[in-house]
PyMOL Python script that loads the backbone (N, CA, C, O; Angstrom):
from pymol import cmd

cmd.read_pdbstr("""\
ATOM      1  N   MET A   1     -39.326  -7.522  -1.567  1.00  0.00           N
ATOM      2  CA  MET A   1     -40.121  -7.128  -2.162  1.00  0.00           C
ATOM      3  C   MET A   1     -39.099  -6.020  -3.152  1.00  0.00           C
ATOM      4  O   MET A   1     -38.949  -5.998  -4.373  1.00  0.00           O
ATOM      5  N   PHE A   2     -38.524  -5.186  -2.123  1.00  0.00           N
ATOM      6  CA  PHE A   2     -37.113  -4.375  -2.701  1.00  0.00           C
ATOM      7  C   PHE A   2     -36.015  -4.936  -2.988  1.00  0.00           C
ATOM      8  O   PHE A   2     -35.266  -4.276  -3.707  1.00  0.00           O
ATOM      9  N   LYS A   3     -35.611  -6.118  -2.604  1.00  0.00           N
ATOM     10  CA  LYS A   3     -34.373  -6.719  -2.910  1.00  0.00           C
ATOM     11  C   LYS A   3     -34.595  -7.726  -4.293  1.00  0.00           C
ATOM     12  O   LYS A   3     -33.612  -8.116  -4.923  1.00  0.00           O
ATOM     13  N   GLN A   4     -35.910  -8.077  -4.667  1.00  0.00           N
ATOM     14  CA  GLN A   4     -35.984  -8.748  -5.830  1.00  0.00           C
ATOM     15  C   GLN A   4     -36.270  -7.887  -7.041  1.00  0.00           C
ATOM     16  O   GLN A   4     -35.950  -8.179  -8.194  1.00  0.00           O
ATOM     17  N   GLY A   5     -37.023  -6.595  -6.583  1.00  0.00           N
ATOM     18  CA  GLY A   5     -36.641  -5.879  -7.623  1.00  0.00           C
ATOM     19  C   GLY A   5     -34.726  -5.698  -8.179  1.00  0.00           C
ATOM     20  O   GLY A   5     -34.107  -5.876  -9.228  1.00  0.00           O
ATOM     21  N   LEU A   6     -34.462  -5.354  -7.086  1.00  0.00           N
ATOM     22  CA  LEU A   6     -32.639  -5.157  -7.795  1.00  0.00           C
ATOM     23  C   LEU A   6     -32.097  -6.014  -7.937  1.00  0.00           C
ATOM     24  O   LEU A   6     -31.001  -5.805  -8.456  1.00  0.00           O
ATOM     25  N   LYS A   7     -32.370  -7.241  -7.666  1.00  0.00           N
ATOM     26  CA  LYS A   7     -32.330  -8.669  -8.321  1.00  0.00           C
ATOM     27  C   LYS A   7     -32.700  -8.698  -9.617  1.00  0.00           C
ATOM     28  O   LYS A   7     -31.813  -8.362 -10.402  1.00  0.00           O
ATOM     29  N   THR A   8     -33.730  -8.995 -10.075  1.00  0.00           N
ATOM     30  CA  THR A   8     -34.331  -8.783 -11.437  1.00  0.00           C
ATOM     31  C   THR A   8     -33.454  -7.344 -12.069  1.00  0.00           C
ATOM     32  O   THR A   8     -32.696  -7.709 -12.968  1.00  0.00           O
ATOM     33  N   MET A   9     -33.397  -6.179 -11.876  1.00  0.00           N
ATOM     34  CA  MET A   9     -32.745  -5.016 -12.524  1.00  0.00           C
ATOM     35  C   MET A   9     -30.923  -5.709 -12.800  1.00  0.00           C
ATOM     36  O   MET A   9     -30.508  -5.847 -13.950  1.00  0.00           O
ATOM     37  N   GLY A  10     -30.152  -6.025 -11.729  1.00  0.00           N
ATOM     38  CA  GLY A  10     -29.328  -7.021 -11.831  1.00  0.00           C
ATOM     39  C   GLY A  10     -28.933  -7.738 -12.943  1.00  0.00           C
ATOM     40  O   GLY A  10     -27.936  -7.577 -13.647  1.00  0.00           O
ATOM     41  N   ILE A  11     -30.143  -8.834 -13.051  1.00  0.00           N
ATOM     42  CA  ILE A  11     -30.104  -9.786 -14.350  1.00  0.00           C
ATOM     43  C   ILE A  11     -30.174  -8.943 -15.868  1.00  0.00           C
ATOM     44  O   ILE A  11     -29.485  -8.906 -16.887  1.00  0.00           O
ATOM     45  N   LEU A  12     -31.356  -8.339 -15.400  1.00  0.00           N
ATOM     46  CA  LEU A  12     -31.534  -7.495 -17.070  1.00  0.00           C
ATOM     47  C   LEU A  12     -30.115  -6.885 -17.226  1.00  0.00           C
ATOM     48  O   LEU A  12     -29.511  -6.944 -18.297  1.00  0.00           O
ATOM     49  N   GLY A  13     -29.505  -6.180 -15.890  1.00  0.00           N
ATOM     50  CA  GLY A  13     -28.141  -5.464 -16.121  1.00  0.00           C
ATOM     51  C   GLY A  13     -26.840  -6.523 -16.946  1.00  0.00           C
ATOM     52  O   GLY A  13     -25.928  -6.094 -17.653  1.00  0.00           O
ATOM     53  N   VAL A  14     -27.048  -7.633 -16.675  1.00  0.00           N
ATOM     54  CA  VAL A  14     -25.715  -8.406 -17.352  1.00  0.00           C
ATOM     55  C   VAL A  14     -26.273  -9.413 -18.295  1.00  0.00           C
ATOM     56  O   VAL A  14     -25.672 -10.477 -18.441  1.00  0.00           O
ATOM     57  N   ILE A  15     -27.746  -9.086 -19.168  1.00  0.00           N
ATOM     58  CA  ILE A  15     -28.231  -9.723 -20.125  1.00  0.00           C
ATOM     59  C   ILE A  15     -27.712  -8.549 -21.411  1.00  0.00           C
ATOM     60  O   ILE A  15     -27.203  -8.702 -22.521  1.00  0.00           O
ATOM     61  N   VAL A  16     -28.198  -7.172 -20.494  1.00  0.00           N
ATOM     62  CA  VAL A  16     -28.312  -6.204 -21.364  1.00  0.00           C
ATOM     63  C   VAL A  16     -26.221  -5.974 -22.103  1.00  0.00           C
ATOM     64  O   VAL A  16     -25.746  -5.613 -23.180  1.00  0.00           O
ATOM     65  N   CYS A  17     -25.753  -6.337 -21.048  1.00  0.00           N
ATOM     66  CA  CYS A  17     -24.388  -6.323 -21.207  1.00  0.00           C
ATOM     67  C   CYS A  17     -23.785  -7.095 -22.066  1.00  0.00           C
ATOM     68  O   CYS A  17     -22.879  -6.976 -22.891  1.00  0.00           O
ATOM     69  N   ILE A  18     -24.790  -8.270 -21.530  1.00  0.00           N
ATOM     70  CA  ILE A  18     -23.380  -9.288 -22.873  1.00  0.00           C
ATOM     71  C   ILE A  18     -24.455  -9.240 -24.396  1.00  0.00           C
ATOM     72  O   ILE A  18     -24.237  -9.973 -25.360  1.00  0.00           O
ATOM     73  N   LEU A  19     -25.315  -8.485 -24.352  1.00  0.00           N
ATOM     74  CA  LEU A  19     -25.928  -8.363 -25.416  1.00  0.00           C
ATOM     75  C   LEU A  19     -24.896  -7.547 -26.381  1.00  0.00           C
ATOM     76  O   LEU A  19     -24.326  -8.017 -27.366  1.00  0.00           O
ATOM     77  N   TYR A  20     -24.807  -6.492 -25.980  1.00  0.00           N
ATOM     78  CA  TYR A  20     -24.190  -5.227 -26.141  1.00  0.00           C
ATOM     79  C   TYR A  20     -22.954  -5.697 -26.976  1.00  0.00           C
ATOM     80  O   TYR A  20     -22.853  -5.678 -28.203  1.00  0.00           O
ATOM     81  N   SER A  21     -21.728  -6.266 -25.754  1.00  0.00           N
ATOM     82  CA  SER A  21     -20.745  -7.337 -26.425  1.00  0.00           C
ATOM     83  C   SER A  21     -21.047  -7.992 -27.465  1.00  0.00           C
ATOM     84  O   SER A  21     -20.447  -8.146 -28.529  1.00  0.00           O
ATOM     85  N   SER A  22     -22.124  -8.408 -27.049  1.00  0.00           N
ATOM     86  CA  SER A  22     -21.741  -9.823 -28.420  1.00  0.00           C
ATOM     87  C   SER A  22     -21.801  -8.663 -30.228  1.00  0.00           C
ATOM     88  O   SER A  22     -21.201  -8.958 -31.261  1.00  0.00           O
ATOM     89  N   SER A  23     -22.574  -7.602 -30.044  1.00  0.00           N
ATOM     90  CA  SER A  23     -23.125  -6.942 -31.379  1.00  0.00           C
ATOM     91  C   SER A  23     -22.029  -6.092 -30.922  1.00  0.00           C
ATOM     92  O   SER A  23     -22.494  -4.978 -31.160  1.00  0.00           O
ATOM     93  N   LEU A  24     -21.023  -5.928 -30.484  1.00  0.00           N
ATOM     94  CA  LEU A  24     -19.462  -5.299 -30.598  1.00  0.00           C
ATOM     95  C   LEU A  24     -19.049  -6.017 -31.551  1.00  0.00           C
ATOM     96  O   LEU A  24     -18.954  -5.608 -32.709  1.00  0.00           O
ATOM     97  N   PHE A  25     -18.656  -7.572 -31.032  1.00  0.00           N
ATOM     98  CA  PHE A  25     -18.292  -8.485 -31.372  1.00  0.00           C
ATOM     99  C   PHE A  25     -18.427  -8.576 -32.617  1.00  0.00           C
ATOM    100  O   PHE A  25     -17.389  -8.596 -33.278  1.00  0.00           O
ATOM    101  N   ALA A  26     -19.938  -8.671 -33.430  1.00  0.00           N
ATOM    102  CA  ALA A  26     -20.444  -9.090 -34.354  1.00  0.00           C
ATOM    103  C   ALA A  26     -19.780  -8.249 -35.569  1.00  0.00           C
ATOM    104  O   ALA A  26     -19.442  -8.689 -36.668  1.00  0.00           O
ATOM    105  N   GLN A  27     -19.658  -6.578 -34.954  1.00  0.00           N
ATOM    106  CA  GLN A  27     -19.397  -6.095 -36.203  1.00  0.00           C
ATOM    107  C   GLN A  27     -17.774  -5.912 -36.160  1.00  0.00           C
ATOM    108  O   GLN A  27     -17.292  -4.938 -36.738  1.00  0.00           O
ATOM    109  N   GLY A  28     -16.941  -6.822 -35.493  1.00  0.00           N
ATOM    110  CA  GLY A  28     -15.281  -6.685 -35.606  1.00  0.00           C
ATOM    111  C   GLY A  28     -14.789  -6.047 -34.581  1.00  0.00           C
ATOM    112  O   GLY A  28     -15.143  -4.872 -34.494  1.00  0.00           O
ATOM    113  N   PRO A  29     -13.972  -6.510 -33.648  1.00  0.00           N
ATOM    114  CA  PRO A  29     -13.278  -5.572 -32.885  1.00  0.00           C
ATOM    115  C   PRO A  29     -12.374  -4.834 -33.202  1.00  0.00           C
ATOM    116  O   PRO A  29     -12.204  -3.743 -32.658  1.00  0.00           O
ATOM    117  N   ASP A  30     -11.425  -5.424 -34.401  1.00  0.00           N
ATOM    118  CA  ASP A  30     -10.364  -5.052 -34.285  1.00  0.00           C
ATOM    119  C   ASP A  30     -10.036  -3.796 -35.925  1.00  0.00           C
ATOM    120  O   ASP A  30      -9.157  -3.640 -36.773  1.00  0.00           O
ATOM    121  N   THR A  31     -11.674  -3.055 -35.488  1.00  0.00           N
ATOM    122  CA  THR A  31     -11.510  -2.088 -36.282  1.00  0.00           C
ATOM    123  C   THR A  31     -11.129  -0.810 -35.429  1.00  0.00           C
ATOM    124  O   THR A  31     -10.918   0.266 -35.989  1.00  0.00           O
TER     125      THR A  31
END
""", "prot")
cmd.dss("prot")
cmd.show_as("cartoon", "prot")
cmd.util.cbc("prot")
cmd.orient("prot")
């Protein structure tokens, strides 16, 4: 149960990182 919770948190963390990176690139990384 605990391990599955950590796994879910890890997946959510990866998704958040990807969305955050995408938003940064959308604004323009060369500014």
